[in-house]
PQR file with spaces between the fields and no chain letter, atoms N, CA, C, O and H, PARSE charges and radii, in Angstrom:
ATOM       1  N    MET     1      21.683   31.566  -19.645 -0.4000 1.5000
ATOM       2  CA   MET     1      22.219   32.517  -20.581 -0.0000 2.0000
ATOM       3  C    MET     1      22.589   33.804  -19.842  0.5500 1.7000
ATOM       4  O    MET     1      21.954   34.845  -20.005 -0.5500 1.4000
ATOM       5  N    GLY     2      23.588   33.699  -19.064 -0.4000 1.5000
ATOM       6  CA   GLY     2      24.036   34.854  -18.322 -0.0000 2.0000
ATOM       7  C    GLY     2      25.342   35.360  -18.867  0.5500 1.7000
ATOM       8  O    GLY     2      25.820   34.920  -19.912 -0.5500 1.4000
ATOM       9  H    GLY     2      24.104   32.853  -18.931  0.4000 1.0000
ATOM      10  N    LEU     3      25.899   36.276  -18.151 -0.4000 1.5000
ATOM      11  CA   LEU     3      27.188   36.824  -18.556 -0.0000 2.0000
ATOM      12  C    LEU     3      28.287   35.846  -18.216  0.5500 1.7000
ATOM      13  O    LEU     3      28.218   35.143  -17.207 -0.5500 1.4000
ATOM      14  H    LEU     3      25.511   36.634  -17.302  0.4000 1.0000
ATOM      15  N    CYS     4      29.284   35.803  -19.046 -0.4000 1.5000
ATOM      16  CA   CYS     4      30.412   34.910  -18.824 -0.0000 2.0000
ATOM      17  C    CYS     4      31.575   35.741  -18.301  0.5500 1.7000
ATOM      18  O    CYS     4      32.059   36.645  -18.982 -0.5500 1.4000
ATOM      19  H    CYS     4      29.339   36.373  -19.865  0.4000 1.0000
ATOM      20  N    PHE     5      32.014   35.432  -17.098 -0.4000 1.5000
ATOM      21  CA   PHE     5      33.144   36.150  -16.520 -0.0000 2.0000
ATOM      22  C    PHE     5      34.407   35.325  -16.710  0.5500 1.7000
ATOM      23  O    PHE     5      34.345   34.096  -16.730 -0.5500 1.4000
ATOM      24  H    PHE     5      31.620   34.698  -16.545  0.4000 1.0000
ATOM      25  N    PRO     6      35.554   35.988  -16.849 -0.5600 1.5000
ATOM      26  CA   PRO     6      36.792   35.221  -17.017  0.2800 2.0000
ATOM      27  C    PRO     6      37.074   34.384  -15.769  0.5500 1.7000
ATOM      28  O    PRO     6      36.764   34.782  -14.646 -0.5500 1.4000
ATOM      29  N    CYS     7      37.651   33.249  -15.995 -0.4000 1.5000
ATOM      30  CA   CYS     7      38.002   32.360  -14.898 -0.0000 2.0000
ATOM      31  C    CYS     7      39.076   33.024  -14.036  0.5500 1.7000
ATOM      32  O    CYS     7      39.893   33.785  -14.554 -0.5500 1.4000
ATOM      33  H    CYS     7      37.903   32.925  -16.907  0.4000 1.0000
ATOM      34  N    PRO     8      39.088   32.754  -12.757 -0.5600 1.5000
ATOM      35  CA   PRO     8      40.129   33.336  -11.904  0.2800 2.0000
ATOM      36  C    PRO     8      41.507   32.880  -12.379  0.5500 1.7000
ATOM      37  O    PRO     8      41.707   31.697  -12.654 -0.5500 1.4000
ATOM      38  N    GLY     9      42.421   33.776  -12.473 -0.4000 1.5000
ATOM      39  CA   GLY     9      43.781   33.452  -12.917 -0.0000 2.0000
ATOM      40  C    GLY     9      43.998   33.710  -14.398  0.5500 1.7000
ATOM      41  O    GLY     9      45.141   33.782  -14.849 -0.5500 1.4000
ATOM      42  H    GLY     9      42.259   34.737  -12.249  0.4000 1.0000
ATOM      43  N    GLU    10      42.931   33.850  -15.158 -0.4000 1.5000
ATOM      44  CA   GLU    10      43.075   34.149  -16.587 -0.0000 2.0000
ATOM      45  C    GLU    10      43.032   35.653  -16.784  0.5500 1.7000
ATOM      46  O    GLU    10      42.317   36.366  -16.080 -0.5500 1.4000
ATOM      47  H    GLU    10      42.002   33.792  -14.792  0.4000 1.0000
ATOM      48  N    SER    11      43.804   36.121  -17.747 -0.4000 1.5000
ATOM      49  CA   SER    11      43.786   37.550  -18.037 -0.0000 2.0000
ATOM      50  C    SER    11      42.753   37.835  -19.126  0.5500 1.7000
ATOM      51  O    SER    11      42.305   36.930  -19.830 -0.5500 1.4000
ATOM      52  H    SER    11      44.385   35.541  -18.319  0.4000 1.0000
ATOM      53  N    ALA    12      42.394   39.077  -19.245 -0.4000 1.5000
ATOM      54  CA   ALA    12      41.428   39.487  -20.263 -0.0000 2.0000
ATOM      55  C    ALA    12      42.056   39.317  -21.642  0.5500 1.7000
ATOM      56  O    ALA    12      43.276   39.413  -21.778 -0.5500 1.4000
ATOM      57  H    ALA    12      42.758   39.812  -18.673  0.4000 1.0000
ATOM      58  N    PRO    13      41.249   39.068  -22.660 -0.5600 1.5000
ATOM      59  CA   PRO    13      41.814   38.910  -24.011  0.2800 2.0000
ATOM      60  C    PRO    13      42.530   40.198  -24.429  0.5500 1.7000
ATOM      61  O    PRO    13      42.108   41.298  -24.073 -0.5500 1.4000
ATOM      62  N    PRO    14      43.614   40.046  -25.184 -0.5600 1.5000
ATOM      63  CA   PRO    14      44.375   41.235  -25.585  0.2800 2.0000
ATOM      64  C    PRO    14      43.553   42.145  -26.493  0.5500 1.7000
ATOM      65  O    PRO    14      42.835   41.669  -27.372 -0.5500 1.4000
ATOM      66  N    SER    15      43.660   43.430  -26.281 -0.4000 1.5000
ATOM      67  CA   SER    15      42.948   44.385  -27.130 -0.0000 2.0000
ATOM      68  C    SER    15      43.812   44.663  -28.356  0.5500 1.7000
ATOM      69  O    SER    15      45.040   44.615  -28.273 -0.5500 1.4000
ATOM      70  H    SER    15      44.243   43.816  -25.566  0.4000 1.0000
ATOM      71  N    PRO    16      43.183   44.952  -29.491 -0.5600 1.5000
ATOM      72  CA   PRO    16      43.965   45.203  -30.706  0.2800 2.0000
ATOM      73  C    PRO    16      44.820   46.473  -30.573  0.5500 1.7000
ATOM      74  O    PRO    16      44.464   47.426  -29.880 -0.5500 1.4000
ATOM      75  N    ASP    17      45.937   46.440  -31.255 -0.4000 1.5000
ATOM      76  CA   ASP    17      46.848   47.582  -31.264 -0.0000 2.0000
ATOM      77  C    ASP    17      46.142   48.784  -31.887  0.5500 1.7000
ATOM      78  O    ASP    17      45.323   48.622  -32.791 -0.5500 1.4000
ATOM      79  H    ASP    17      46.227   45.667  -31.819  0.4000 1.0000
ATOM      80  N    VAL    18      46.450   49.972  -31.414 -0.4000 1.5000
ATOM      81  CA   VAL    18      45.795   51.187  -31.900 -0.0000 2.0000
ATOM      82  C    VAL    18      46.072   51.382  -33.396  0.5500 1.7000
ATOM      83  O    VAL    18      45.163   51.711  -34.158 -0.5500 1.4000
ATOM      84  H    VAL    18      47.115   50.104  -30.680  0.4000 1.0000
ATOM      85  N    GLU    19      47.326   51.177  -33.814 -0.4000 1.5000
ATOM      86  CA   GLU    19      47.674   51.347  -35.230 -0.0000 2.0000
ATOM      87  C    GLU    19      46.960   50.312  -36.097  0.5500 1.7000
ATOM      88  O    GLU    19      46.485   50.637  -37.186 -0.5500 1.4000
ATOM      89  H    GLU    19      48.064   50.910  -33.195  0.4000 1.0000
ATOM      90  N    GLU    20      46.883   49.084  -35.626 -0.4000 1.5000
ATOM      91  CA   GLU    20      46.209   48.027  -36.382 -0.0000 2.0000
ATOM      92  C    GLU    20      44.717   48.343  -36.514  0.5500 1.7000
ATOM      93  O    GLU    20      44.126   48.164  -37.579 -0.5500 1.4000
ATOM      94  H    GLU    20      47.268   48.821  -34.742  0.4000 1.0000
ATOM      95  N    LYS    21      44.124   48.811  -35.428 -0.4000 1.5000
ATOM      96  CA   LYS    21      42.706   49.164  -35.450 -0.0000 2.0000
ATOM      97  C    LYS    21      42.452   50.307  -36.427  0.5500 1.7000
ATOM      98  O    LYS    21      41.485   50.270  -37.188 -0.5500 1.4000
ATOM      99  H    LYS    21      44.604   48.957  -34.562  0.4000 1.0000
ATOM     100  N    ARG    22      43.321   51.331  -36.410 -0.4000 1.5000
ATOM     101  CA   ARG    22      43.193   52.475  -37.312 -0.0000 2.0000
ATOM     102  C    ARG    22      43.328   52.032  -38.765  0.5500 1.7000
ATOM     103  O    ARG    22      42.588   52.495  -39.633 -0.5500 1.4000
ATOM     104  H    ARG    22      44.106   51.361  -35.792  0.4000 1.0000
ATOM     105  N    ARG    23      44.287   51.123  -39.028 -0.4000 1.5000
ATOM     106  CA   ARG    23      44.509   50.627  -40.391 -0.0000 2.0000
ATOM     107  C    ARG    23      43.278   49.867  -40.886  0.5500 1.7000
ATOM     108  O    ARG    23      42.849   50.048  -42.026 -0.5500 1.4000
ATOM     109  H    ARG    23      44.888   50.747  -38.323  0.4000 1.0000
ATOM     110  N    LYS    24      42.715   49.022  -40.032 -0.4000 1.5000
ATOM     111  CA   LYS    24      41.527   48.254  -40.424 -0.0000 2.0000
ATOM     112  C    LYS    24      40.334   49.167  -40.684  0.5500 1.7000
ATOM     113  O    LYS    24      39.571   48.944  -41.623 -0.5500 1.4000
ATOM     114  H    LYS    24      43.063   48.875  -39.106  0.4000 1.0000
ATOM     115  N    LEU    25      40.173   50.189  -39.857 -0.4000 1.5000
ATOM     116  CA   LEU    25      39.081   51.138  -40.069 -0.0000 2.0000
ATOM     117  C    LEU    25      39.249   51.880  -41.391  0.5500 1.7000
ATOM     118  O    LEU    25      38.275   52.104  -42.111 -0.5500 1.4000
ATOM     119  H    LEU    25      40.792   50.371  -39.093  0.4000 1.0000
ATOM     120  N    ALA    26      40.489   52.263  -41.711 -0.4000 1.5000
ATOM     121  CA   ALA    26      40.753   52.959  -42.972 -0.0000 2.0000
ATOM     122  C    ALA    26      40.455   52.046  -44.164  0.5500 1.7000
ATOM     123  O    ALA    26      39.864   52.484  -45.151 -0.5500 1.4000
ATOM     124  H    ALA    26      41.280   52.081  -41.126  0.4000 1.0000
ATOM     125  N    GLU    27      40.863   50.786  -44.071 -0.4000 1.5000
ATOM     126  CA   GLU    27      40.596   49.841  -45.155 -0.0000 2.0000
ATOM     127  C    GLU    27      39.091   49.642  -45.347  0.5500 1.7000
ATOM     128  O    GLU    27      38.603   49.586  -46.476 -0.5500 1.4000
ATOM     129  H    GLU    27      41.343   50.431  -43.270  0.4000 1.0000
ATOM     130  N    ALA    28      38.367   49.538  -44.242 -0.4000 1.5000
ATOM     131  CA   ALA    28      36.921   49.353  -44.333 -0.0000 2.0000
ATOM     132  C    ALA    28      36.255   50.580  -44.958  0.5500 1.7000
ATOM     133  O    ALA    28      35.325   50.445  -45.753 -0.5500 1.4000
ATOM     134  H    ALA    28      38.763   49.583  -43.325  0.4000 1.0000
ATOM     135  N    ALA    29      36.730   51.771  -44.601 -0.4000 1.5000
ATOM     136  CA   ALA    29      36.163   52.998  -45.169 -0.0000 2.0000
ATOM     137  C    ALA    29      36.416   53.058  -46.671  0.5500 1.7000
ATOM     138  O    ALA    29      35.529   53.428  -47.440 -0.5500 1.4000
ATOM     139  H    ALA    29      37.486   51.880  -43.956  0.4000 1.0000
ATOM     140  N    GLU    30      37.633   52.693  -47.087 -0.4000 1.5000
ATOM     141  CA   GLU    30      37.944   52.691  -48.529 -0.0000 2.0000
ATOM     142  C    GLU    30      37.064   51.683  -49.260  0.5500 1.7000
ATOM     143  O    GLU    30      36.563   51.960  -50.350 -0.5500 1.4000
ATOM     144  H    GLU    30      38.353   52.392  -46.462  0.4000 1.0000
ATOM     145  N    ARG    31      36.879   50.514  -48.653 -0.4000 1.5000
ATOM     146  CA   ARG    31      36.059   49.478  -49.282 -0.0000 2.0000
ATOM     147  C    ARG    31      34.610   49.948  -49.414  0.5500 1.7000
ATOM     148  O    ARG    31      33.986   49.745  -50.456 -0.5500 1.4000
ATOM     149  H    ARG    31      37.286   50.290  -47.767  0.4000 1.0000
ATOM     150  N    ARG    32      34.071   50.577  -48.364 -0.4000 1.5000
ATOM     151  CA   ARG    32      32.698   51.097  -48.434 -0.0000 2.0000
ATOM     152  C    ARG    32      32.570   52.178  -49.501  0.5500 1.7000
ATOM     153  O    ARG    32      31.573   52.233  -50.221 -0.5500 1.4000
ATOM     154  H    ARG    32      34.578   50.742  -47.518  0.4000 1.0000
ATOM     155  N    GLN    33      33.594   53.045  -49.601 -0.4000 1.5000
ATOM     156  CA   GLN    33      33.548   54.116  -50.591 -0.0000 2.0000
ATOM     157  C    GLN    33      33.569   53.538  -51.999  0.5500 1.7000
ATOM     158  O    GLN    33      32.847   54.012  -52.876 -0.5500 1.4000
ATOM     159  H    GLN    33      34.404   53.000  -49.016  0.4000 1.0000
ATOM     160  N    LYS    34      34.394   52.513  -52.221 -0.4000 1.5000
ATOM     161  CA   LYS    34      34.458   51.868  -53.529 -0.0000 2.0000
ATOM     162  C    LYS    34      33.125   51.233  -53.884  0.5500 1.7000
ATOM     163  O    LYS    34      32.645   51.367  -55.010 -0.5500 1.4000
ATOM     164  H    LYS    34      34.980   52.128  -51.509  0.4000 1.0000
ATOM     165  N    GLU    35      32.524   50.537  -52.916 -0.4000 1.5000
ATOM     166  CA   GLU    35      31.250   49.878  -53.154 -0.0000 2.0000
ATOM     167  C    GLU    35      30.155   50.894  -53.447  0.5500 1.7000
ATOM     168  O    GLU    35      29.312   50.660  -54.314 -0.5500 1.4000
ATOM     169  H    GLU    35      32.914   50.428  -52.001  0.4000 1.0000
ATOM     170  N    ALA    36      30.156   52.005  -52.746 -0.4000 1.5000
ATOM     171  CA   ALA    36      29.149   53.032  -52.959 -0.0000 2.0000
ATOM     172  C    ALA    36      29.315   53.679  -54.330  0.5500 1.7000
ATOM     173  O    ALA    36      28.327   54.014  -54.983 -0.5500 1.4000
ATOM     174  H    ALA    36      30.841   52.195  -52.042  0.4000 1.0000
ATOM     175  N    ALA    37      30.562   53.856  -54.768 -0.4000 1.5000
ATOM     176  CA   ALA    37      30.818   54.484  -56.066 -0.0000 2.0000
ATOM     177  C    ALA    37      30.392   53.582  -57.215  0.5500 1.7000
ATOM     178  O    ALA    37      29.978   54.067  -58.268 -0.5500 1.4000
ATOM     179  H    ALA    37      31.364   53.584  -54.238  0.4000 1.0000
ATOM     180  N    SER    38      30.492   52.265  -57.015 -0.4000 1.5000
ATOM     181  CA   SER    38      30.171   51.347  -58.108 -0.0000 2.0000
ATOM     182  C    SER    38      28.771   50.769  -57.995  0.5500 1.7000
ATOM     183  O    SER    38      28.419   49.881  -58.772 -0.5500 1.4000
ATOM     184  H    SER    38      30.828   51.871  -56.159  0.4000 1.0000
ATOM     185  N    ARG    39      27.973   51.232  -57.070 -0.4000 1.5000
ATOM     186  CA   ARG    39      26.614   50.704  -56.890 -0.0000 2.0000
ATOM     187  C    ARG    39      25.770   51.012  -58.123  0.5500 1.7000
ATOM     188  O    ARG    39      25.662   52.161  -58.549 -0.5500 1.4000
ATOM     189  H    ARG    39      28.258   51.953  -56.439  0.4000 1.0000
ATOM     190  N    GLY    40      25.186   49.978  -58.676 -0.4000 1.5000
ATOM     191  CA   GLY    40      24.307   50.139  -59.830 -0.0000 2.0000
ATOM     192  C    GLY    40      25.039   50.108  -61.162  0.5500 1.7000
ATOM     193  O    GLY    40      24.403   50.201  -62.212 -0.5500 1.4000
ATOM     194  H    GLY    40      25.274   49.044  -58.330  0.4000 1.0000
ATOM     195  N    ILE    41      26.365   49.977  -61.144 -0.4000 1.5000
ATOM     196  CA   ILE    41      27.147   49.942  -62.387 -0.0000 2.0000
ATOM     197  C    ILE    41      27.505   48.489  -62.668  0.5500 1.7000
ATOM     198  O    ILE    41      28.061   47.805  -61.808 -0.5500 1.4000
ATOM     199  H    ILE    41      26.882   49.901  -60.292  0.4000 1.0000
ATOM     200  N    LEU    42      27.190   48.020  -63.865 -0.4000 1.5000
ATOM     201  CA   LEU    42      27.468   46.633  -64.203 -0.0000 2.0000
ATOM     202  C    LEU    42      28.926   46.416  -64.583  0.5500 1.7000
ATOM     203  O    LEU    42      29.522   45.416  -64.185 -0.5500 1.4000
ATOM     204  H    LEU    42      26.739   48.575  -64.564  0.4000 1.0000
ATOM     205  N    ASN    43      29.511   47.336  -65.346 -0.4000 1.5000
ATOM     206  CA   ASN    43      30.886   47.186  -65.783 -0.0000 2.0000
ATOM     207  C    ASN    43      31.709   48.346  -65.224  0.5500 1.7000
ATOM     208  O    ASN    43      31.786   49.413  -65.833 -0.5500 1.4000
ATOM     209  H    ASN    43      29.026   48.149  -65.670  0.4000 1.0000
ATOM     210  N    VAL    44      32.314   48.130  -64.074 -0.4000 1.5000
ATOM     211  CA   VAL    44      33.059   49.182  -63.383 -0.0000 2.0000
ATOM     212  C    VAL    44      34.283   49.597  -64.183  0.5500 1.7000
ATOM     213  O    VAL    44      34.607   50.783  -64.244 -0.5500 1.4000
ATOM     214  H    VAL    44      32.251   47.263  -63.580  0.4000 1.0000
ATOM     215  N    GLN    45      34.972   48.631  -64.801 -0.4000 1.5000
ATOM     216  CA   GLN    45      36.190   48.939  -65.561 -0.0000 2.0000
ATOM     217  C    GLN    45      35.889   49.861  -66.729  0.5500 1.7000
ATOM     218  O    GLN    45      36.655   50.786  -66.998 -0.5500 1.4000
ATOM     219  H    GLN    45      34.709   47.668  -64.751  0.4000 1.0000
ATOM     220  N    SER    46      34.806   49.628  -67.415 -0.4000 1.5000
ATOM     221  CA   SER    46      34.426   50.462  -68.553 -0.0000 2.0000
ATOM     222  C    SER    46      34.182   51.897  -68.111  0.5500 1.7000
ATOM     223  O    SER    46      34.614   52.841  -68.773 -0.5500 1.4000
ATOM     224  H    SER    46      34.184   48.877  -67.197  0.4000 1.0000
ATOM     225  N    VAL    47      33.491   52.054  -66.994 -0.4000 1.5000
ATOM     226  CA   VAL    47      33.209   53.391  -66.483 -0.0000 2.0000
ATOM     227  C    VAL    47      34.496   54.098  -66.095  0.5500 1.7000
ATOM     228  O    VAL    47      34.650   55.289  -66.363 -0.5500 1.4000
ATOM     229  H    VAL    47      33.140   51.287  -66.456  0.4000 1.0000
ATOM     230  N    GLU    48      35.422   53.384  -65.467 -0.4000 1.5000
ATOM     231  CA   GLU    48      36.709   53.971  -65.069 -0.0000 2.0000
ATOM     232  C    GLU    48      37.506   54.421  -66.304  0.5500 1.7000
ATOM     233  O    GLU    48      38.096   55.502  -66.309 -0.5500 1.4000
ATOM     234  H    GLU    48      35.297   52.416  -65.249  0.4000 1.0000
ATOM     235  N    GLU    49      37.515   53.578  -67.351 -0.4000 1.5000
ATOM     236  CA   GLU    49      38.239   53.927  -68.577 -0.0000 2.0000
ATOM     237  C    GLU    49      37.646   55.181  -69.214  0.5500 1.7000
ATOM     238  O    GLU    49      38.386   56.053  -69.669 -0.5500 1.4000
ATOM     239  H    GLU    49      37.035   52.700  -67.346  0.4000 1.0000
ATOM     240  N    LYS    50      36.324   55.277  -69.249 -0.4000 1.5000
ATOM     241  CA   LYS    50      35.668   56.447  -69.830 -0.0000 2.0000
ATOM     242  C    LYS    50      35.984   57.705  -69.028  0.5500 1.7000
ATOM     243  O    LYS    50      36.222   58.771  -69.597 -0.5500 1.4000
ATOM     244  H    LYS    50      35.723   54.568  -68.879  0.4000 1.0000
ATOM     245  N    ARG    51      35.985   57.572  -67.692 -0.4000 1.5000
ATOM     246  CA   ARG    51      36.288   58.715  -66.823 -0.0000 2.0000
ATOM     247  C    ARG    51      37.728   59.188  -67.037  0.5500 1.7000
ATOM     248  O    ARG    51      37.986   60.389  -67.113 -0.5500 1.4000
ATOM     249  H    ARG    51      35.792   56.706  -67.230  0.4000 1.0000
ATOM     250  N    LYS    52      38.665   58.238  -67.135 -0.4000 1.5000
ATOM     251  CA   LYS    52      40.071   58.601  -67.358 -0.0000 2.0000
ATOM     252  C    LYS    52      40.256   59.264  -68.718  0.5500 1.7000
ATOM     253  O    LYS    52      41.018   60.222  -68.850 -0.5500 1.4000
ATOM     254  H    LYS    52      38.455   57.262  -67.074  0.4000 1.0000
ATOM     255  N    LYS    53      39.552   58.748  -69.730 -0.4000 1.5000
ATOM     256  CA   LYS    53      39.647   59.318  -71.070 -0.0000 2.0000
ATOM     257  C    LYS    53      39.104   60.747  -71.074  0.5500 1.7000
ATOM     258  O    LYS    53      39.685   61.638  -71.694 -0.5500 1.4000
ATOM     259  H    LYS    53      38.933   57.970  -69.623  0.4000 1.0000
ATOM     260  N    LYS    54      37.987   60.958  -70.378 -0.4000 1.5000
ATOM     261  CA   LYS    54      37.392   62.295  -70.303 -0.0000 2.0000
ATOM     262  C    LYS    54      38.336   63.260  -69.586  0.5500 1.7000
ATOM     263  O    LYS    54      38.510   64.398  -70.022 -0.5500 1.4000
ATOM     264  H    LYS    54      37.515   60.235  -69.874  0.4000 1.0000
ATOM     265  N    GLU    55      38.946   62.808  -68.484 -0.4000 1.5000
ATOM     266  CA   GLU    55      39.891   63.654  -67.760 -0.0000 2.0000
ATOM     267  C    GLU    55      41.097   64.001  -68.628  0.5500 1.7000
ATOM     268  O    GLU    55      41.597   65.125  -68.581 -0.5500 1.4000
ATOM     269  H    GLU    55      38.805   61.884  -68.129  0.4000 1.0000
ATOM     270  N    LYS    56      41.563   63.039  -69.419 -0.4000 1.5000
ATOM     271  CA   LYS    56      42.712   63.265  -70.296 -0.0000 2.0000
ATOM     272  C    LYS    56      42.375   64.321  -71.349  0.5500 1.7000
ATOM     273  O    LYS    56      43.183   65.207  -71.629 -0.5500 1.4000
ATOM     274  H    LYS    56      41.157   62.126  -69.458  0.4000 1.0000
ATOM     275  N    ILE    57      41.187   64.223  -71.925 -0.4000 1.5000
ATOM     276  CA   ILE    57      40.758   65.188  -72.943 -0.0000 2.0000
ATOM     277  C    ILE    57      40.613   66.574  -72.324  0.5500 1.7000
ATOM     278  O    ILE    57      41.034   67.567  -72.917 -0.5500 1.4000
ATOM     279  H    ILE    57      40.530   63.503  -71.697  0.4000 1.0000
ATOM     280  N    GLU    58      40.013   66.644  -71.121 -0.4000 1.5000
ATOM     281  CA   GLU    58      39.858   67.936  -70.450 -0.0000 2.0000
ATOM     282  C    GLU    58      41.211   68.549  -70.119  0.5500 1.7000
ATOM     283  O    GLU    58      41.388   69.764  -70.207 -0.5500 1.4000
ATOM     284  H    GLU    58      39.672   65.837  -70.640  0.4000 1.0000
ATOM     285  N    LYS    59      42.156   67.714  -69.742 -0.4000 1.5000
ATOM     286  CA   LYS    59      43.499   68.201  -69.424 -0.0000 2.0000
ATOM     287  C    LYS    59      44.184   68.749  -70.685  0.5500 1.7000
ATOM     288  O    LYS    59      44.853   69.781  -70.638 -0.5500 1.4000
ATOM     289  H    LYS    59      42.012   66.727  -69.671  0.4000 1.0000
ATOM     290  N    GLN    60      44.010   68.048  -71.807 -0.4000 1.5000
ATOM     291  CA   GLN    60      44.594   68.514  -73.063 -0.0000 2.0000
ATOM     292  C    GLN    60      43.993   69.860  -73.465  0.5500 1.7000
ATOM     293  O    GLN    60      44.710   70.755  -73.913 -0.5500 1.4000
ATOM     294  H    GLN    60      43.467   67.209  -71.846  0.4000 1.0000
ATOM     295  N    ILE    61      42.702   69.999  -73.307 -0.4000 1.5000
ATOM     296  CA   ILE    61      42.038   71.261  -73.651 -0.0000 2.0000
ATOM     297  C    ILE    61      42.548   72.384  -72.756  0.5500 1.7000
ATOM     298  O    ILE    61      42.790   73.496  -73.223 -0.5500 1.4000
ATOM     299  H    ILE    61      42.119   69.272  -72.943  0.4000 1.0000
ATOM     300  N    ALA    62      42.711   72.090  -71.472 -0.4000 1.5000
ATOM     301  CA   ALA    62      43.170   73.111  -70.526 -0.0000 2.0000
ATOM     302  C    ALA    62      44.606   73.530  -70.810  0.5500 1.7000
ATOM     303  O    ALA    62      44.939   74.705  -70.658 -0.5500 1.4000
ATOM     304  H    ALA    62      42.515   71.186  -71.092  0.4000 1.0000
ATOM     305  N    THR    63      45.459   72.604  -71.214 -0.4000 1.5000
ATOM     306  CA   THR    63      46.865   72.932  -71.455 -0.0000 2.0000
ATOM     307  C    THR    63      47.094   73.536  -72.834  0.5500 1.7000
ATOM     308  O    THR    63      48.120   74.176  -73.063 -0.5500 1.4000
ATOM     309  H    THR    63      45.188   71.649  -71.337  0.4000 1.0000
ATOM     310  N    SER    64      46.151   73.344  -73.758 -0.4000 1.5000
ATOM     311  CA   SER    64      46.352   73.867  -75.112 -0.0000 2.0000
ATOM     312  C    SER    64      46.146   75.378  -75.171  0.5500 1.7000
ATOM     313  O    SER    64      46.581   76.027  -76.123 -0.5500 1.4000
ATOM     314  H    SER    64      45.317   72.825  -73.572  0.4000 1.0000
ATOM     315  N    GLY    65      45.498   75.929  -74.178 -0.4000 1.5000
ATOM     316  CA   GLY    65      45.299   77.373  -74.148 -0.0000 2.0000
ATOM     317  C    GLY    65      44.052   77.783  -74.904  0.5500 1.7000
ATOM     318  O    GLY    65      43.298   76.936  -75.383 -0.5500 1.4000
ATOM     319  H    GLY    65      45.144   75.402  -73.405  0.4000 1.0000
ATOM     320  N    PRO    66      43.835   79.094  -75.010 -0.5600 1.5000
ATOM     321  CA   PRO    66      42.633   79.576  -75.695  0.2800 2.0000
ATOM     322  C    PRO    66      42.732   79.321  -77.197  0.5500 1.7000
ATOM     323  O    PRO    66      43.834   79.219  -77.736 -0.5500 1.4000
ATOM     324  N    PRO    67      41.593   79.219  -77.874 -0.5600 1.5000
ATOM     325  CA   PRO    67      41.616   78.986  -79.315  0.2800 2.0000
ATOM     326  C    PRO    67      42.180   80.214  -80.035  0.5500 1.7000
ATOM     327  O    PRO    67      42.126   81.324  -79.505 -0.5500 1.4000
ATOM     328  N    PRO    68      42.719   80.016  -81.237 -0.5600 1.5000
ATOM     329  CA   PRO    68      43.249   81.149  -81.991  0.2800 2.0000
ATOM     330  C    PRO    68      42.147   82.138  -82.346  0.5500 1.7000
ATOM     331  O    PRO    68      40.961   81.824  -82.246 -0.5500 1.4000
ATOM     332  N    GLU    69      42.549   83.334  -82.761 -0.4000 1.5000
ATOM     333  CA   GLU    69      41.584   84.382  -83.127 -0.0000 2.0000
ATOM     334  C    GLU    69      40.599   83.853  -84.163  0.5500 1.7000
ATOM     335  O    GLU    69      40.982   83.142  -85.092 -0.5500 1.4000
ATOM     336  H    GLU    69      43.512   83.590  -82.842  0.4000 1.0000
ATOM     337  N    GLY    70      39.383   84.192  -84.002 -0.4000 1.5000
ATOM     338  CA   GLY    70      38.367   83.771  -84.967 -0.0000 2.0000
ATOM     339  C    GLY    70      37.618   82.543  -84.499  0.5500 1.7000
ATOM     340  O    GLY    70      36.496   82.308  -84.947 -0.5500 1.4000
ATOM     341  H    GLY    70      39.072   84.769  -83.247  0.4000 1.0000
ATOM     342  N    GLY    71      38.195   81.757  -83.621 -0.4000 1.5000
ATOM     343  CA   GLY    71      37.510   80.579  -83.098 -0.0000 2.0000
ATOM     344  C    GLY    71      37.252   79.541  -84.164  0.5500 1.7000
ATOM     345  O    GLY    71      38.073   79.351  -85.062 -0.5500 1.4000
ATOM     346  H    GLY    71      39.107   81.948  -83.257  0.4000 1.0000
ATOM     347  N    LEU    72      36.133   78.876  -84.076 -0.4000 1.5000
ATOM     348  CA   LEU    72      35.786   77.829  -85.032 -0.0000 2.0000
ATOM     349  C    LEU    72      35.258   78.439  -86.323  0.5500 1.7000
ATOM     350  O    LEU    72      34.642   79.505  -86.332 -0.5500 1.4000
ATOM     351  H    LEU    72      35.466   79.031  -83.347  0.4000 1.0000
ATOM     352  N    ARG    73      35.518   77.734  -87.395 -0.4000 1.5000
ATOM     353  CA   ARG    73      35.024   78.183  -88.695 -0.0000 2.0000
ATOM     354  C    ARG    73      33.961   77.223  -89.158  0.5500 1.7000
ATOM     355  O    ARG    73      34.140   76.005  -89.129 -0.5500 1.4000
ATOM     356  H    ARG    73      36.019   76.868  -87.388  0.4000 1.0000
ATOM     357  N    TRP    74      32.859   77.781  -89.583 -0.4000 1.5000
ATOM     358  CA   TRP    74      31.765   76.954  -90.061 -0.0000 2.0000
ATOM     359  C    TRP    74      31.623   77.161  -91.557  0.5500 1.7000
ATOM     360  O    TRP    74      31.714   78.276  -92.072 -0.5500 1.4000
ATOM     361  H    TRP    74      32.714   78.770  -89.607  0.4000 1.0000
ATOM     362  N    THR    75      31.398   76.060  -92.224 -0.4000 1.5000
ATOM     363  CA   THR    75      31.156   76.152  -93.662 -0.0000 2.0000
ATOM     364  C    THR    75      29.802   75.504  -93.958  0.5500 1.7000
ATOM     365  O    THR    75      29.413   74.516  -93.336 -0.5500 1.4000
ATOM     366  H    THR    75      31.323   75.155  -91.805  0.4000 1.0000
ATOM     367  N    VAL    76      29.102   76.092  -94.925 -0.4000 1.5000
ATOM     368  CA   VAL    76      27.817   75.551  -95.320 -0.0000 2.0000
ATOM     369  C    VAL    76      27.953   75.077  -96.752  0.5500 1.7000
ATOM     370  O    VAL    76      28.397   75.812  -97.635 -0.5500 1.4000
ATOM     371  H    VAL    76      29.418   76.895  -95.431  0.4000 1.0000
ATOM     372  N    SER    77      27.562   73.840  -96.959 -0.4000 1.5000
ATOM     373  CA   SER    77      27.673   73.335  -98.334 -0.0000 2.0000
ATOM     374  C    SER    77      26.342   72.951  -98.896  0.5500 1.7000
ATOM     375  O    SER    77      26.260   72.507 -100.041 -0.5500 1.4000
ATOM     376  H    SER    77      27.202   73.243  -96.242  0.4000 1.0000
């Protein structure tokens, strides 16, 4: 069980292209980030839908501007 040296006359195996290596590293990082974000969540789609709905509501509130004078009205019956 020693080291294996290339046979005389054979060239070393080709090294991966720099761009290909960078692309694979980026894909792996995205995959790890996705897995970490969904860890412990049983229904990922449901959580994503709720998050998008919350963002949409927050955006509507932000674009609607400040409430009119007087704010909310409370009635007691």
